[in-house]
C-alpha positions as CSV (number, residue, x, y, z in Angstrom):
1,X,2.5,-20.0,13.5
2,X,1.8,-16.8,11.5
3,X,-0.8,-14.1,11.9
4,X,-2.2,-11.8,9.2
5,X,-3.2,-8.3,10.4
6,X,-5.7,-7.6,7.6
7,X,-6.9,-4.3,6.3
8,X,-9.1,-3.9,3.2
9,X,-8.2,-4.6,-0.4
10,X,-7.0,-7.5,-2.4
11,X,-3.6,-8.1,-0.8
12,X,-4.9,-9.8,2.4
13,X,-7.1,-12.1,0.3
14,X,-4.0,-13.2,-1.8
15,X,-2.1,-13.9,1.4
16,X,-5.0,-16.1,2.7
17,X,-5.2,-17.9,-0.6
18,X,-1.5,-18.6,-0.6
19,X,-1.6,-20.1,3.0
20,X,-4.6,-22.2,2.2
21,X,-3.1,-23.6,-1.0
22,X,0.1,-24.5,0.9
23,X,-1.9,-26.0,3.8
24,X,-0.2,-23.6,6.3
25,X,-1.9,-22.4,9.4
26,X,-2.7,-18.7,9.5
27,X,-4.5,-16.6,12.2
28,X,-6.5,-13.9,10.3
29,X,-7.0,-10.8,12.4
30,X,-9.4,-8.3,10.8
31,X,-9.2,-4.7,11.8
32,X,-12.7,-3.5,12.6
33,X,-13.8,-0.7,10.2
34,X,-11.7,-2.1,7.3
35,X,-14.4,-3.8,5.2
36,X,-13.3,-6.8,3.2
37,X,-14.4,-10.3,2.0
38,X,-12.4,-12.2,4.6
39,X,-13.9,-14.0,7.5
40,X,-11.4,-13.2,10.3
41,X,-10.5,-15.5,13.2
42,X,-10.2,-12.4,15.4
43,X,-11.7,-9.0,14.9
44,X,-10.2,-6.1,16.8
45,X,-10.1,-2.3,17.3
46,X,-7.0,-0.2,17.8
47,X,-8.1,0.3,21.4
48,X,-7.8,-3.5,21.9
49,X,-4.4,-3.9,20.4
50,X,-2.9,-4.9,23.7
51,X,-5.5,-7.6,24.0
52,X,-4.7,-8.8,20.5
53,X,-1.0,-9.0,21.3
54,X,-1.8,-11.1,24.4
55,X,-4.1,-13.4,22.4
56,X,-1.5,-13.9,19.6
57,X,1.1,-14.9,22.2
58,X,-1.4,-17.3,23.7
59,X,-1.9,-19.0,20.3
60,X,1.8,-19.3,19.8
61,X,2.1,-16.8,16.9
62,X,5.8,-16.1,16.1
63,X,5.4,-14.2,12.8
64,X,3.1,-11.4,11.8
65,X,2.3,-9.9,8.4
66,X,0.4,-6.6,8.0
67,X,-1.4,-6.1,4.7
68,X,-4.2,-4.0,3.3
69,X,-5.3,-0.4,3.6
70,X,-6.5,0.9,7.0
71,X,-8.0,4.3,7.5
72,X,-6.2,6.2,10.3
73,X,-8.5,5.7,13.3
74,X,-9.3,7.9,16.3
75,X,-8.4,6.6,19.7
76,X,-11.6,6.2,21.7
77,X,-10.8,5.9,25.4
78,X,-14.1,4.2,26.2
79,X,-13.1,1.2,24.0
80,X,-9.8,0.5,25.7
81,X,-9.2,-2.8,27.3
82,X,-6.9,-3.3,30.3
83,X,-4.0,-4.7,28.3
84,X,-4.0,-1.7,26.0
85,X,-4.0,1.0,28.8
86,X,-0.2,0.7,29.3
87,X,0.6,1.4,25.6
88,X,-1.9,4.3,25.1
89,X,0.9,7.0,25.1
90,X,2.7,5.1,22.4
91,X,-0.5,4.7,20.3
92,X,-1.2,8.4,20.7
93,X,2.3,9.3,19.5
94,X,1.9,6.9,16.6
95,X,-1.3,8.5,15.4
96,X,0.4,11.9,15.4
97,X,3.0,10.7,12.9
98,X,2.9,10.0,9.2
99,X,2.0,6.6,7.9
100,X,5.6,5.2,8.0
101,X,6.3,6.6,11.5
102,X,3.0,5.2,12.8
103,X,3.7,1.7,11.3
104,X,7.2,1.7,12.8
105,X,5.7,2.1,16.2
106,X,3.2,-0.7,15.7
107,X,5.9,-3.0,14.3
108,X,8.0,-2.3,17.4
109,X,5.1,-3.4,19.6
110,X,4.8,-6.7,17.9
111,X,8.6,-7.2,18.0
112,X,8.6,-6.5,21.8
113,X,6.0,-9.3,22.2
114,X,8.3,-11.8,20.5
115,X,6.9,-11.7,17.0
116,X,8.8,-11.2,13.8
117,X,7.1,-8.9,11.3
118,X,7.4,-9.9,7.7
119,X,6.4,-8.0,4.6
120,X,3.8,-9.4,2.2
121,X,6.3,-9.4,-0.6
122,X,8.5,-11.7,1.4
123,X,5.7,-14.3,1.5
124,X,4.5,-13.6,-2.1
125,X,7.7,-12.6,-3.9
126,X,6.0,-13.0,-7.3
127,X,4.1,-9.8,-6.5
128,X,7.3,-7.8,-7.3
129,X,7.6,-7.8,-11.1
130,X,11.0,-7.5,-12.7
131,X,12.0,-4.3,-14.6
132,X,10.7,-3.6,-18.0
133,X,7.5,-2.5,-19.9
134,X,4.9,-5.2,-19.4
135,X,2.3,-3.9,-21.9
136,X,1.8,-3.5,-25.6
137,X,1.9,0.3,-25.2
138,X,5.3,1.8,-24.7
139,X,6.5,5.0,-23.0
140,X,7.7,7.8,-25.2
141,X,10.6,10.2,-24.5
142,X,8.3,12.6,-22.8
143,X,7.0,9.9,-20.6
144,X,10.5,9.0,-19.6
145,X,11.1,12.6,-18.6
146,X,7.9,12.6,-16.6
147,X,8.9,9.4,-14.8
148,X,12.2,11.0,-13.7
149,X,10.3,14.0,-12.5
150,X,7.8,11.8,-10.7
151,X,10.7,10.0,-8.9
152,X,12.0,13.4,-7.7
153,X,8.5,14.4,-6.4
154,X,7.8,11.2,-4.6
155,X,11.3,11.3,-3.0
156,X,10.5,14.8,-1.7
157,X,7.1,13.7,-0.5
158,X,8.5,10.7,1.2
159,X,11.1,12.7,3.1
160,X,8.1,14.4,4.8
161,X,6.3,11.0,5.2
162,X,3.3,12.2,3.1
163,X,2.6,9.8,0.3
164,X,4.0,7.3,-2.3
165,X,2.5,8.5,-5.6
166,X,2.0,11.4,-7.9
167,X,0.6,12.3,-11.3
168,X,3.0,14.1,-13.7
169,X,2.3,15.5,-17.2
170,X,4.7,17.6,-19.3
171,X,7.0,17.8,-16.2
172,X,4.3,19.3,-14.0
173,X,2.8,17.7,-10.9
174,X,-0.9,17.5,-11.5
175,X,-1.7,15.7,-8.2
176,X,0.1,14.2,-5.2
177,X,-1.1,11.3,-3.0
178,X,-2.0,12.2,0.6
179,X,-4.0,10.6,3.3
180,X,-7.1,9.7,1.1
181,X,-4.9,7.5,-1.1
182,X,-4.2,6.8,-4.7
183,X,-7.7,6.1,-5.9
184,X,-8.9,9.4,-4.5
185,X,-6.1,11.3,-6.2
186,X,-6.8,9.7,-9.5
187,X,-10.6,10.3,-9.2
188,X,-9.8,14.0,-8.6
189,X,-8.4,14.1,-12.2
190,X,-11.3,12.3,-13.9
191,X,-13.2,14.3,-16.4
192,X,-12.2,17.3,-18.5
193,X,-9.1,19.1,-17.3
194,X,-9.0,22.8,-16.5
195,X,-7.8,25.1,-19.1
196,X,-4.0,25.4,-19.1
197,X,-3.4,21.9,-17.6
198,X,-1.4,19.5,-19.9
199,X,-3.1,16.5,-21.3
200,X,-2.0,12.9,-20.8
201,X,0.6,12.2,-18.1
202,X,1.4,9.3,-15.9
203,X,1.0,7.9,-12.5
204,X,4.3,7.4,-10.7
205,X,4.4,5.2,-7.6
206,X,7.4,4.2,-5.4
207,X,8.2,3.5,-1.7
208,X,9.3,6.4,0.5
209,X,13.0,6.8,0.9
210,X,14.1,4.9,4.0
211,X,10.6,3.3,4.4
212,X,10.3,0.2,6.5
213,X,9.2,-2.2,3.8
214,X,7.7,-4.7,6.1
215,X,4.5,-2.8,6.1
216,X,2.7,-0.4,3.7
217,X,4.8,-1.3,0.7
218,X,2.9,0.3,-2.2
219,X,0.8,-1.8,-4.5
220,X,-1.2,-1.4,-7.7
221,X,-3.8,-3.7,-9.3
222,X,-6.5,-3.7,-12.0
223,X,-8.5,-1.0,-10.1
224,X,-5.5,1.3,-10.2
225,X,-5.1,0.8,-14.0
226,X,-8.8,1.5,-14.6
227,X,-8.6,4.6,-12.4
228,X,-5.5,5.9,-14.3
229,X,-7.4,5.4,-17.6
230,X,-10.4,7.3,-16.2
231,X,-8.0,10.1,-15.3
232,X,-6.9,10.4,-18.9
233,X,-3.3,9.2,-18.2
234,X,-1.0,7.6,-20.8
235,X,0.5,5.1,-18.4
236,X,1.6,3.9,-15.0
237,X,5.2,3.8,-13.7
238,X,6.2,1.8,-10.6
239,X,9.6,1.4,-9.0
240,X,11.2,-2.0,-9.7
241,X,11.5,-4.0,-6.5
242,X,9.4,-1.5,-4.5
243,X,5.8,-1.7,-5.7
244,X,3.7,-4.9,-5.7
245,X,1.5,-5.7,-8.7
246,X,-1.7,-7.5,-7.7
247,X,-3.7,-9.8,-10.0
248,X,-1.0,-9.3,-12.7
249,X,-2.9,-10.8,-15.7
250,X,-6.0,-8.8,-15.1
251,X,-4.1,-5.6,-14.5
252,X,-2.1,-6.1,-17.8
253,X,-5.3,-6.9,-19.7
254,X,-6.9,-3.8,-18.4
255,X,-3.9,-1.7,-19.4
256,X,-3.8,-3.2,-22.9
257,X,-7.5,-2.6,-23.3
258,X,-7.2,1.0,-22.3
259,X,-4.0,1.5,-24.4
260,X,-1.9,2.4,-21.3
261,X,1.7,1.4,-20.7
262,X,2.8,-0.2,-17.4
263,X,6.5,0.4,-16.9
264,X,8.4,-1.3,-14.0
265,X,11.2,1.3,-13.8
266,X,14.5,0.7,-12.0
267,X,15.2,3.4,-9.4
268,X,17.1,6.2,-11.1
269,X,15.9,5.4,-14.5
């Protein structure tokens, strides 16, 4: 039996669709405060994580997949259930870490309760496209230099557990991803650019170095492509084997319509 810990976004929906199509049982656990179109079997708050672990054990769950964006919550003591009281110090420490550090702590809790944590890409391997340029538009020499620069920037960001994406134009970092996420970063670049800032540029996205890929593996989809076009970018570059592409046909159609390239780039070029 497998459980899905679902945040918001398209990825949890794709996982539910896959299990239904295969006729496989899935317990959908929706994190309260993460809006989505799923109808969860269990709805829970962080303050009731201990109770959720107990309920999943009761249902015979042996595998867990965590998918979808979740805004970092505040720990509200008045919501705590008895089963969560004993892990409050660990939850407090997790919330004080970066995203990868926090997720490692949560993964450890599931493992200690006898559950194997699997990445979404293990269940849906087709979400990881092979290397190459998938669109009609192609990167130019300047784009290739910007992609190499983007890889350097994201590696430095990842070492500090900050984010997984940046925008680079003419070798300059125009924006880096932080807690608000990729969409917010791209929205900050929409509209006319300030005098002196280079035009064009690209979005570069990759996992953090040493990231636990069972959770929070980066993903893009049609919305990312449209946001990149709205930010005036020339293209999107993702690390081969490290970034999921959701709703591939729609994403590529959006890129072709906007004249953007989508380059699945091997690490190191």
